VOPAGU-2260 file (C-alpha; in pm, 1 decimal, decimal comma):
REM VOPAGU-2260
SITE   aa  ch    i         X         Y         Z
SITE  MET   A    0    6582,6   -2005,3     203,6
SITE  THR   A    1    6269,9   -1903,4     374,1
SITE  ASN   A    2    6076,8   -1618,1     212,3
SITE  SER   A    3    6048,0   -1356,7     477,9
SITE  HIS   A    4    5769,1   -1159,9     295,6
SITE  VAL   A    5    5532,1   -1436,2     342,8
SITE  SER   A    6    5252,0   -1389,8     609,9
SITE  THR   A    7    5027,6   -1619,5     732,7
SITE  PRO   A    8    4653,4   -1573,0     787,4
SITE  VAL   A    9    4560,3   -1395,6    1091,6
SITE  ASP   A   10    4209,1   -1477,2    1297,9
SITE  ARG   A   11    4083,8   -1130,9    1390,6
SITE  SER   A   12    3752,6   -1287,0    1475,6
SITE  SER   A   13    3832,4   -1202,4    1827,3
SITE  GLU   A   14    3893,7    -842,2    1755,7
SITE  ARG   A   15    3497,6    -812,7    1637,9
SITE  PRO   A   16    3292,7    -627,6    1876,1
SITE  PRO   A   17    3053,2    -835,5    2084,6
SITE  GLU   A   18    2718,6    -671,2    1956,4
SITE  HIS   A   19    2842,7    -778,1    1592,5
SITE  ALA   A   20    2826,7   -1129,5    1662,5
SITE  ALA   A   21    2515,0   -1082,3    1876,2
SITE  ILE   A   22    2358,4    -919,6    1543,0
SITE  SER   A   23    2531,7   -1200,1    1331,7
SITE  SER   A   24    2355,8   -1450,1    1523,2
SITE  ARG   A   25    2045,9   -1327,6    1535,4
SITE  ALA   A   26    2035,4   -1262,3    1187,3
SITE  SER   A   27    2112,7   -1621,0    1150,8
SITE  ARG   A   28    1808,5   -1719,5    1301,3
SITE  LEU   A   29    1576,2   -1514,1    1080,2
SITE  PRO   A   30    1412,8   -1684,8     758,2
SITE  ARG   A   31    1615,1   -1692,8     482,0
SITE  PRO   A   32    1493,5   -1481,3     163,9
SITE  ALA   A   33    1325,3   -1787,5     -17,8
SITE  VAL   A   34    1165,9   -1885,0     277,9
SITE  ARG   A   35    1046,0   -1508,9     356,5
SITE  GLN   A   36     870,5   -1489,5      40,5
SITE  LEU   A   37     664,1   -1789,4     128,0
SITE  VAL   A   38     530,8   -1662,4     459,5
SITE  PRO   A   39     254,0   -1451,9     350,8
SITE  TYR   A   40     115,1   -1732,9     139,8
SITE  ALA   A   41     132,6   -1949,7     442,4
SITE  ALA   A   42     -42,2   -1731,3     677,8
SITE  LEU   A   43    -304,9   -1690,0     423,0
SITE  VAL   A   44    -360,5   -2050,4     367,9
SITE  ALA   A   45    -350,7   -2084,1     788,2
SITE  LEU   A   46    -622,4   -1809,8     794,2
SITE  LEU   A   47    -839,6   -1975,8     536,0
SITE  ALA   A   48    -822,6   -2312,2     693,5
SITE  PHE   A   49    -881,7   -2163,5    1061,3
SITE  PHE   A   50   -1190,5   -1953,5     950,6
SITE  THR   A   51   -1336,4   -2243,5     727,3
SITE  THR   A   52   -1322,6   -2509,7    1002,9
SITE  GLN   A   53   -1497,8   -2210,0    1261,7
SITE  SER   A   54   -1771,4   -2121,4    1013,5
SITE  ALA   A   55   -1935,5   -2298,9     731,2
SITE  ASN   A   56   -2033,8   -1969,6     582,9
SITE  PHE   A   57   -1698,0   -1852,8     537,7
SITE  LEU   A   58   -1582,7   -1999,0     244,3
SITE  THR   A   59   -1876,6   -1986,0      18,5
SITE  VAL   A   60   -1944,4   -1815,8    -322,9
SITE  THR   A   61   -2169,9   -1548,6    -157,5
SITE  ASN   A   62   -1889,2   -1438,4     117,1
SITE  ILE   A   63   -1604,9   -1461,1    -125,8
SITE  LEU   A   64   -1780,3   -1211,4    -341,5
SITE  VAL   A   65   -1856,7    -997,2     -12,2
SITE  MET   A   66   -1515,8    -998,2      50,3
SITE  ALA   A   67   -1396,6    -896,4    -305,7
SITE  GLN   A   68   -1644,4    -607,4    -285,0
SITE  SER   A   69   -1544,9    -507,8      36,2
SITE  ALA   A   70   -1173,9    -543,0     -32,4
SITE  SER   A   71   -1159,5    -322,4    -382,0
SITE  ILE   A   72   -1119,3      37,9    -218,1
SITE  LEU   A   73    -830,6     -89,0      -4,8
SITE  MET   A   74    -668,0    -298,5    -296,3
SITE  VAL   A   75    -701,3      16,8    -548,0
SITE  ILE   A   76    -554,6     248,3    -287,5
SITE  ALA   A   77    -272,8      23,9    -170,8
SITE  LEU   A   78    -173,2     -76,5    -542,4
SITE  GLY   A   79    -106,8     283,7    -614,1
SITE  ALA   A   80     153,5     325,9    -291,5
SITE  THR   A   81     322,2      -7,8    -363,8
SITE  LEU   A   82     548,1     126,2    -616,8
SITE  VAL   A   83     647,4     423,2    -399,5
SITE  VAL   A   84     757,0     159,6    -125,5
SITE  VAL   A   85     919,3     -51,6    -378,5
SITE  ALA   A   86    1151,9     253,7    -477,6
SITE  GLY   A   87    1215,1     291,8     -77,2
SITE  SER   A   88    1002,6     576,4      -4,4
SITE  VAL   A   89     645,2     585,5     162,6
SITE  ASP   A   90     306,2     803,2      71,7
SITE  LEU   A   91     123,2     878,2     384,9
SITE  SER   A   92    -103,5    1107,0     229,2
SITE  VAL   A   93    -313,7     845,6      42,7
SITE  GLY   A   94    -589,9     861,1     264,9
SITE  ALA   A   95    -621,6    1258,0     279,6
SITE  VAL   A   96    -595,4    1213,7    -124,0
SITE  ALA   A   97    -895,1     972,2    -124,2
SITE  THR   A   98   -1070,4    1222,3     123,9
SITE  ILE   A   99   -1032,4    1542,0     -71,3
SITE  VAL   A  100   -1140,0    1360,5    -391,1
SITE  GLY   A  101   -1451,9    1216,6    -240,6
SITE  VAL   A  102   -1529,6    1524,8     -52,0
SITE  LEU   A  103   -1518,9    1718,1    -397,5
SITE  ALA   A  104   -1718,3    1443,0    -561,0
SITE  ALA   A  105   -1974,1    1485,7    -309,6
SITE  HIS   A  106   -1994,7    1871,0    -324,1
SITE  LEU   A  107   -2004,0    1892,8    -723,6
SITE  SER   A  108   -2301,8    1632,5    -735,6
SITE  GLN   A  109   -2483,9    1902,4    -461,9
SITE  GLN   A  110   -2421,8    2171,0    -719,5
SITE  GLY   A  111   -2525,2    1956,2   -1014,6
SITE  HIS   A  112   -2198,4    1919,9   -1198,3
SITE  THR   A  113   -2186,3    1548,9   -1222,7
SITE  SER   A  114   -2050,5    1537,9   -1583,1
SITE  SER   A  115   -1685,8    1658,8   -1392,4
SITE  ILE   A  116   -1669,3    1414,2   -1123,4
SITE  TRP   A  117   -1488,4    1134,1   -1286,3
SITE  LEU   A  118   -1235,7    1409,3   -1381,7
SITE  LEU   A  119   -1175,7    1421,0    -972,5
SITE  VAL   A  120    -916,8    1143,6   -1046,0
SITE  LEU   A  121    -679,3    1419,0   -1179,6
SITE  VAL   A  122    -728,5    1600,4    -846,2
SITE  GLY   A  123    -552,1    1296,9    -694,3
SITE  ALA   A  124    -268,7    1302,1    -944,9
SITE  LEU   A  125    -205,4    1667,6    -883,9
SITE  CYS   A  126    -156,4    1575,3    -525,0
SITE  GLY   A  127      90,4    1305,7    -594,7
SITE  LEU   A  128     264,1    1545,6    -826,0
SITE  VAL   A  129     309,9    1791,2    -534,8
SITE  ASN   A  130     447,0    1516,7    -330,7
SITE  GLY   A  131     667,0    1404,5    -615,1
SITE  ILE   A  132     841,5    1729,2    -678,3
SITE  LEU   A  133     897,7    1795,9    -317,0
SITE  VAL   A  134    1052,5    1469,1    -257,7
SITE  ALA   A  135    1263,9    1430,5    -571,9
SITE  TYR   A  136    1344,8    1820,9    -660,6
SITE  VAL   A  137    1341,3    1988,3    -294,3
SITE  ARG   A  138    1481,3    1644,6    -193,7
SITE  LEU   A  139    1281,0    1632,7     128,9
SITE  PRO   A  140    1229,9    1293,1     298,5
SITE  SER   A  141     908,9    1139,8     154,7
SITE  PHE   A  142     776,1    1060,3     507,8
SITE  LEU   A  143     783,4    1412,3     632,8
SITE  VAL   A  144     645,0    1528,1     302,8
SITE  THR   A  145     368,9    1315,2     271,2
SITE  LEU   A  146     306,4    1342,8     627,0
SITE  GLY   A  147     267,0    1736,7     584,4
SITE  THR   A  148      56,3    1699,5     256,0
SITE  MET   A  149    -173,8    1453,6     443,1
SITE  PHE   A  150    -278,2    1724,7     699,2
SITE  ILE   A  151    -306,8    1987,9     415,4
SITE  PHE   A  152    -522,0    1785,3     208,6
SITE  GLY   A  153    -724,2    1679,9     502,9
SITE  GLY   A  154    -742,5    2033,6     607,6
SITE  ILE   A  155    -880,5    2138,7     261,8
SITE  ALA   A  156   -1149,7    1869,9     274,2
SITE  ALA   A  157   -1229,9    1956,5     611,7
SITE  LYS   A  158   -1288,7    2338,3     488,3
SITE  ILE   A  159   -1488,1    2216,3     209,5
SITE  THR   A  160   -1729,3    2031,3     408,2
SITE  GLY   A  161   -1756,0    2235,9     716,4
SITE  GLY   A  162   -1704,3    1945,1     900,3
SITE  TYR   A  163   -2050,7    1788,7     801,1
SITE  PHE   A  164   -2120,3    1499,2     593,0
SITE  VAL   A  165   -2219,1    1599,0     244,6
SITE  SER   A  166   -2431,9    1326,4      59,6
SITE  LEU   A  167   -2347,4    1227,6    -296,2
SITE  ASN   A  168   -2641,7    1290,3    -539,1
SITE  TYR   A  169   -2532,8    1087,3    -844,4
SITE  PRO   A  170   -2673,6     767,3    -899,8
SITE  SER   A  171   -2463,8     683,3   -1195,3
SITE  LEU   A  172   -2134,9     681,7    -979,6
SITE  SER   A  173   -2319,5     475,0    -695,4
SITE  GLU   A  174   -2420,9     239,0    -957,8
SITE  ALA   A  175   -2091,0     212,3   -1123,1
SITE  VAL   A  176   -1940,6     108,0    -810,9
SITE  ASN   A  177   -2214,0     -82,4    -594,9
SITE  GLY   A  178   -2395,9    -213,8    -883,8
SITE  LYS   A  179   -2350,6    -576,8   -1035,4
SITE  PRO   A  180   -2304,3    -557,6   -1412,6
SITE  ILE   A  181   -2214,3    -888,3   -1479,0
SITE  GLY   A  182   -2453,1   -1159,7   -1292,2
SITE  GLN   A  183   -2353,0   -1130,0    -939,9
SITE  ILE   A  184   -2035,8   -1023,7    -974,3
SITE  PRO   A  185   -1993,1    -668,5    -801,3
SITE  ALA   A  186   -1871,0    -366,8   -1003,9
SITE  GLY   A  187   -1619,6    -299,0    -714,6
SITE  LEU   A  188   -1448,5    -657,4    -827,1
SITE  LEU   A  189   -1415,1    -544,5   -1194,2
SITE  TRP   A  190   -1264,7    -203,1   -1085,4
SITE  MET   A  191    -986,5    -392,9    -859,5
SITE  VAL   A  192    -929,4    -619,7   -1134,1
SITE  VAL   A  193    -843,5    -331,9   -1376,8
SITE  ALA   A  194    -623,1    -142,5   -1092,1
SITE  ILE   A  195    -431,5    -480,0   -1048,1
SITE  ALA   A  196    -380,8    -511,0   -1419,5
SITE  VAL   A  197    -275,6    -170,7   -1467,5
SITE  SER   A  198     -47,0    -181,3   -1150,7
SITE  ALA   A  199     110,3    -497,6   -1259,4
SITE  PHE   A  200     173,8    -395,8   -1615,6
SITE  LEU   A  201     359,8     -70,3   -1510,2
SITE  ALA   A  202     562,3    -272,3   -1251,9
SITE  TYR   A  203     652,5    -604,9   -1442,6
SITE  ARG   A  204     643,2    -503,2   -1778,8
SITE  THR   A  205     773,1    -116,6   -1808,6
SITE  VAL   A  206    1084,7      39,2   -1837,1
SITE  PHE   A  207     917,1     280,5   -1560,9
SITE  GLY   A  208     866,2     -18,0   -1318,9
SITE  ARG   A  209    1237,1    -147,0   -1400,6
SITE  ARG   A  210    1341,9     213,3   -1296,5
SITE  VAL   A  211    1167,5     197,5    -973,8
SITE  TYR   A  212    1306,8    -139,0    -864,2
SITE  ALA   A  213    1624,7      -2,5    -942,2
SITE  ILE   A  214    1579,3     285,0    -731,6
SITE  GLY   A  215    1468,5     105,8    -433,5
SITE  GLY   A  216    1766,1    -155,8    -475,4
SITE  ASN   A  217    2035,1     126,8    -479,2
SITE  GLU   A  218    1927,9     462,8    -585,7
SITE  LYS   A  219    2305,7     599,6    -582,1
SITE  VAL   A  220    2388,1     323,7    -841,8
SITE  ALA   A  221    2069,1     396,5   -1033,4
SITE  LYS   A  222    2197,0     759,2   -1076,7
SITE  LEU   A  223    2529,2     658,0   -1201,1
SITE  ALA   A  224    2406,0     428,7   -1428,5
SITE  GLY   A  225    2199,2     741,8   -1614,7
SITE  GLN   A  226    1866,6     656,6   -1483,4
SITE  PRO   A  227    1630,7     973,3   -1454,0
SITE  VAL   A  228    1594,8     911,1   -1083,1
SITE  GLU   A  229    1411,4    1238,0    -996,1
SITE  ARG   A  230    1149,3    1224,1   -1319,5
SITE  THR   A  231    1076,8     856,1   -1205,4
SITE  LYS   A  232     988,2     923,0    -852,3
SITE  VAL   A  233     759,2    1206,6    -947,2
SITE  TRP   A  234     601,2     960,5   -1176,2
SITE  MET   A  235     522,7     698,3    -904,2
SITE  PHE   A  236     382,3     957,3    -684,3
SITE  VAL   A  237     143,8    1074,0    -932,6
SITE  PHE   A  238      47,2     709,6    -989,8
SITE  SER   A  239     -11,2     673,4    -608,2
SITE  GLY   A  240    -230,2    1004,5    -621,7
SITE  LEU   A  241    -430,2     903,9    -929,7
SITE  LEU   A  242    -542,9     549,1    -777,8
SITE  ALA   A  243    -587,8     712,9    -432,4
SITE  GLY   A  244    -802,0     983,4    -590,7
SITE  PHE   A  245   -1013,0     672,5    -773,3
SITE  GLY   A  246   -1013,1     513,5    -441,5
SITE  GLY   A  247   -1188,4     828,4    -313,9
SITE  LEU   A  248   -1440,9     819,2    -590,1
SITE  MET   A  249   -1528,6     458,3    -504,6
SITE  LEU   A  250   -1529,0     538,8    -123,6
SITE  VAL   A  251   -1789,7     842,0    -157,5
SITE  ALA   A  252   -2005,7     625,7    -384,8
SITE  ARG   A  253   -2000,3     323,2    -133,3
SITE  ALA   A  254   -2088,1     537,5     165,8
SITE  GLY   A  255   -2329,3     776,7     -15,8
SITE  GLY   A  256   -2166,6    1083,6      91,6
SITE  SER   A  257   -1859,5    1226,6     244,8
SITE  SER   A  258   -1718,9    1339,5     551,5
SITE  PRO   A  259   -1388,4    1508,6     654,6
SITE  ASP   A  260   -1243,8    1167,1     781,5
SITE  MET   A  261   -1348,1     938,3     562,9
SITE  GLY   A  262   -1003,3     827,3     417,2
SITE  GLU   A  263    -819,3     799,5     728,5
SITE  PRO   A  264    -872,5     429,6     796,1
SITE  PHE   A  265    -694,6     327,8     443,0
SITE  LEU   A  266    -393,0     499,9     520,0
SITE  LEU   A  267    -258,1     235,6     802,4
SITE  THR   A  268    -448,4     -70,6     627,0
SITE  ALA   A  269    -271,8      19,2     294,4
SITE  ILE   A  270      76,7      31,9     423,0
SITE  ALA   A  271       1,1    -292,1     640,0
SITE  ALA   A  272    -122,0    -464,8     292,0
SITE  ILE   A  273     183,0    -365,5     117,8
SITE  VAL   A  274     414,5    -473,2     412,2
SITE  MET   A  275     226,9    -803,1     486,1
SITE  GLY   A  276     245,8    -918,7     124,3
SITE  GLY   A  277     616,4    -908,7     138,0
SITE  THR   A  278     702,0    -595,7     -23,4
SITE  SER   A  279    1028,5    -470,9     188,8
SITE  LEU   A  280    1027,4    -114,1     386,8
SITE  ASN   A  281    1391,5    -101,3     235,8
SITE  GLY   A  282    1275,2     -73,2    -121,5
SITE  GLY   A  283    1379,1    -277,1    -431,3
SITE  VAL   A  284    1149,5    -605,9    -331,3
SITE  GLY   A  285     793,3    -688,7    -360,8
SITE  GLY   A  286     554,5    -531,7    -577,7
SITE  PRO   A  287     158,3    -551,5    -684,9
SITE  ALA   A  288     168,6    -906,0    -670,8
SITE  ARG   A  289     277,1    -899,7    -309,5
SITE  THR   A  290       9,5    -627,5    -245,4
SITE  ILE   A  291    -263,1    -849,7    -339,7
SITE  VAL   A  292    -175,5   -1114,0     -87,9
SITE  GLY   A  293    -135,2    -877,9     169,8
SITE  VAL   A  294    -496,4    -712,3     115,1
SITE  VAL   A  295    -666,1   -1056,0      78,2
SITE  ILE   A  296    -499,3   -1126,0     441,6
SITE  ILE   A  297    -639,4    -826,0     589,3
SITE  GLU   A  298    -979,7    -885,4     423,5
SITE  VAL   A  299    -967,1   -1273,3     534,5
SITE  LEU   A  300    -865,1   -1178,1     886,9
SITE  THR   A  301   -1146,1    -884,7     922,0
SITE  ASN   A  302   -1434,5   -1066,1     755,0
SITE  GLY   A  303   -1341,1   -1399,5     936,4
SITE  LEU   A  304   -1334,0   -1253,4    1252,1
SITE  ILE   A  305   -1697,5   -1106,4    1202,7
SITE  ILE   A  306   -1820,4   -1428,9    1070,7
SITE  ILE   A  307   -1691,8   -1607,6    1397,1
SITE  GLY   A  308   -1870,6   -1327,1    1619,1
SITE  ALA   A  309   -1516,3   -1209,5    1747,2
SITE  ASP   A  310   -1532,0    -904,3    1951,5
SITE  PRO   A  311   -1456,8    -603,1    1735,9
SITE  TYR   A  312   -1168,5    -479,7    1936,4
SITE  TYR   A  313    -983,1    -802,0    1864,5
SITE  GLN   A  314   -1010,0    -723,6    1484,6
SITE  ASN   A  315    -738,5    -440,0    1569,5
SITE  ILE   A  316    -535,2    -646,0    1808,7
SITE  ALA   A  317    -519,9    -899,4    1544,0
SITE  LEU   A  318    -425,2    -699,3    1286,5
SITE  GLY   A  319    -163,3    -506,1    1472,9
SITE  SER   A  320      10,6    -824,5    1563,4
SITE  VAL   A  321       7,9    -949,9    1214,5
SITE  ILE   A  322     156,1    -632,5    1095,6
SITE  ILE   A  323     456,9    -704,8    1324,9
SITE  CYS   A  324     517,6   -1022,0    1238,8
SITE  ALA   A  325     503,6    -906,4     880,0
SITE  VAL   A  326     790,3    -669,2     936,6
SITE  ILE   A  327     989,3    -894,7    1132,8
SITE  VAL   A  328     989,2   -1138,5     847,2
SITE  THR   A  329    1021,9    -909,4     556,0
SITE  ILE   A  330    1252,7    -622,3     636,1
SITE  LYS   A  331    1622,5    -679,0     612,7
SITE  ARG   A  332    1843,9    -578,5     911,1
SITE  SER   A  333    2153,5    -580,3     728,5
SITE  GLU   A  334    2020,6    -333,3     498,4
SITE  MET   A  335    1837,1    -131,7     708,1
SITE  ALA   A  336    1836,6     236,0     611,4
SITE  ALA   A  337    1634,3     557,9     660,6
SITE  ILE   A  338    1321,7     569,1     449,4
SITE  LYS   A  339    1415,8     791,8     163,2
């Protein structure tokens, strides 16, 4: 007697919509995760090899130190924003935070209040606190919140300066950022190393860092597991603002003064460095180590094009092309979601 309840498997592949098959086909041609992780390193090696063959002055100790000093501000700002991106959010206000801190530093130096200038990094942390509260507790999208505060902070900075350049009258700050305290090693490199160490420790060696990765991996699961998601979000924005503020102090010392738009170039390059290094905009993947690679790629590309005498306009074209390629390689289409 046959069992009438036994059913045979049914092939439902023909029922799948054509677009599903097309997406699956395209996804199969993308680099696998293990390969994607190596792409930024391969790109960096390729750039180093190319510019070394084009100029004998590129890979020299002198030029390496120049690149390190030049990349230090971008590194500090990008490292602060990295944890925000790892959590699946974004901080578009880092450039404006750097600007307002730099403007306040120059303004205070003109009035002789130099003793409180270093404390201005706390202004950056306060800006981050505002962002964090609006994102975590008011539950607004980080993209829109930080876009709004970017204009607010930038407007405050413009009001303080009146739209003019304000000179920095604080030699100690200039020496701390532009000097060479150890032989030929620039001070900017030392500050950069400190920022790397602090960021790496927070991301890889603390409970806070593990919570940030958990939020980026799956925020709902993190909440169900009892993680303090809102508090963690606030602190990661505070850290982003803190390093952006410190980057603002470095920037005003490097420029010798402040202007209302001094931090604008660092917004897009910071996000670009984070993405280029392999930190996914989806969250949960990447971290400070990846951002270091991304910043080095940007600096090598920028410095190399200058060394070989390329047209300055090609720098933006090359940088934009690399950003697009980085997004294509790093982002997961199967997990595409709106930035939280």
